[in-house]
N, C-alpha and C positions, 0 to 999 in steps of 0.2 A: 905237286901233290902225288901221294903214293896210291891213293884209292882210285880204282878204275870205274869209269862211267860209260854208259851207252845212251845215245839219243834214240828216241822212237824213230823207226825206219820210215814211218809215213811222212816225217818232216824232211826227209833227205831226197833231193832231186838227183836221180842217177847216182853217182858216187861222190857228189860234192858235199863236203863237210864244212860247216861254218865254225870257225874258232873265235872265241871271244876272250879278251883280257878283262878280267873283273877287277876294277879298281875299287869299287864300293858296292856292296851287295844290294843296297836299296837306295842308291843315289842316282844322279843323272849322268854319271861319268862312264856308263857302259858304252864302249865303242867297238865296232867291228874292226878287226885288225887284219884278217886274211881269210881267203877261201882256198882250200887245198883238196885235191882229189886223191883217191887210192891210198888213203891213210888206214893203218891197221884199225879194225873196228873197235878195239878196246882202248886205243890210245887217245882218250878224250877226257875232257875235264868238265866239271859242272859249269853250266852256262846260263846266262840270262840274255835273251834276245830283245832288242829294242825295236825290231821291225814288225810290221803287220803280218809278214809272212809266217813267222814262227814266234811263239812265246811259251816259255817254260817257266812256271812259277814254283814247281815242286821238284823234289829230288827224284831222279830216275836211276834205278840200280841196274845191275848186270842182267836181270831177268827181262828187261825191256821196259815198256811203259806200264808201271805199276802204281797203284795208289793204296793208301791205308784206309781200311774200312773198319770202324769200331763195331763190335758186336757185344750183346749182353745175353748171358745165359739165363733163361727164365725157368728152365727145368734141369734137374740133375742128369736127365737122360738126353739132353740136347748134345749134338755133335757139331764141332767147328766145321764149316764148309771147306771142302777140298776140291782140287782139280784132279780128275782121274789121270790125265796126261798133261805133259808140259805144254802142249800146243792147243789144248782145249779152250774154247771161248767161254764155256759155261762151267760153273762149279755145282757140285751136287748138293741138293737139299735132302735131309734125312728125317724120317718120321721120328718124333720124340715119344710117341705113344701108339698102342695098338688101336686100330680103327677098323670096324666091320662095315662094309659097303654092300648092301643087297642089290640085286638087279633092279634097275630103274631108279635107284637112289643116288643122292649126291651128298658128299661129306667133305668137311674141311679137315685136312690132316695137319696137326700142329707140328712145327719144327722146334719149338722151345727156344727160339732165338729172336732177338730184336736187333735191327740193323740201324746204324747211323750213316745213312747214305750222304756222301758229300753234296753240297749245294751245286746245282747244275747237272746232276746225274739222276738216274732212276735205276731201279732193279727190275728186270723183266723175268717173270717166272714162266718157264716153258716146259713142255712135255719131254720125257726121255724117249727116244725112238724105239728102244727095245720094248718098253711097256706098251706103247701105242700099237706096235706090230704084233706082239705076242699075247696080249690080253684084251679084255673088253673094257678096260679102264681108260678114261680120257681125262688127262690133266688139262684144266682150263688155263688159258693164258692170263697172266696177271701182271699188274704194275704196282710196285712199291715206290711211292714218292719219297723225296728226300725229307719231307716234313713229317712222315709217319715213323714213329719209333716204338710201336707196339709189336706184339708177336706176329711173325710172318706165318701164315697158313697156306696150304696148297689145296685148292678146290679140285675135287676128283669126282667124275661121273662114272657110274657103272651102267654101260649100255647093253649088257648081256640079256639074252632071251632065256626065260626060265619056264616056258610052257612048251608042250609038245604040239604036234600038228593039229590035234583036236582041241587045243586050248586048255588042257588040264595042266595044273602046276606040277612041277617036278621038284622033289626034295632029296636031300642026302645028308648024311652025318659027317660033313667035312666042309672046310673052307678052301677056296682056291688061293694061291699066293702069286705074287708077281713074277716069281722065278719058275712058274709052271708046276709047282708042287701042290700037295694037298695036306691040310692040317685037320686031324680028327677033332670032332666036337662031341659034346654030351647031349646034343639035341638035334632036331631036324631043321635044316635051313634050305631055302631055294637053291637049286643048282646055280653055279657061277656066282655065289656069294663070296666076295673077296675079303681076305684078312690082310690089311696093311700092317705089317709087324714093326714094332719099335726097332729102329736101326735100318729099315729098308730105305734105299735111295729112291725116293718117289718122284723127284722132279729135278730140273736144273735151272740155274739162274744166271743172268748176264747183267753186268752193270754197264750202262751206256749213257753217253751225254744226251742232254735234252735241249732241243731247239725251241725257244719261245717264239710263238707266232704273234704277230701284230695284225689285227683284222681291220680292213678298210672296206666300208660299204660303198659300192659303185652302182651306177645305173645299168651297166652291161659288162659282161665278161668278155675276154678276148676270144677270138675264133680258134677252133681246133679241128682236126680231122674227125675226131670222134663226136664232138658236140655233146648232146644230152643222151646219147645212146648208152644204155646200161642194162643190167639184169639179163645177161646172156645175149645181148645184141650182136656180139662178135662171133657167136657160134661156138661149137666145141670141137670142130674138125681142124685138121691141119690147115694153116694159112696158105700152104703150098702143096695141095693134094697131088699135083703131077709128080712130085718126088716119090710118092708111095703108090703110084699106079691107080689112083682114084679118079673117077670121072670129074671133069672140070666144066666150068661154064654152065650152059644150059643142060648138059648131060648129067650134071650132078643131081642126085635125088635128095 
C-alpha cells in the first residue's frame, strides 16, 4: 500500500508496534503476524486488531487520531470550527450574531451550527482562558449529547459591577468587547455592558468519549480515608505547611 498511516500513540506501549496482515476486512481471518520495535513512525498500514488490548474500527490519518464530525450550517454567518494550533485539544466556537449582555445578565450566544456527534461521544463546551482572565464574562460549561442535533449555543454570564461605592448606577455610551476595546453606541448603557460581535471566538469545545455507568444499589459502600467528609473538610491550606515555613500541628492557627 502506498498510502501512509499512523496509529494513535496512546495505543502503543513504549516503541512496540503491532503489525497485522489483513486477509479479509470484516471476516474472522485477522491474525497477528509480528511485533516489531523502532519502526519508522510513518511506515504503517491500516490495521484491525482482534485483541481486547486495542481495537481500531475507523481509518486513522497522518494527523493522528481523528474522526469525522458532520456539521450543518443553520445561519449564513456561521463559521466552520477550527483549531487555532495543531496541538490544541479544543476547537473554537464562533458567534453567529451580535449579542448584548448587560451586567448581571445571562445570554445564549448562537453559533449557527448543528453537530452530529458520533455515538459514544459528547461535545464539551468550555471557556476560553483569555476571556475569563481579561473580561467579566463567564462562559458556562456545557455538554452536547450525541442525540442532540439542534443549534449549539454558548451560555455566557456577565458578572461585572455597574454601580459605584454609594450604590448609584453608572452609564456610558459604549459597549465593552472581549478584546478589550469599546464600541460607541447611540444610547446610554450600564458600564461593562458587553457586545459579543458576530465572528468573535466566544468559547472552545472538545469532543470526548463517554463512559456509560451501570448503577448497583448496595447496603454499604466501601471504606475510604475520606469517608463522608466534604464541603471544605480538607481545608484550603497546603497539605505540607512545613515546606512553606507555616506553623504545623498544634502551633497552626
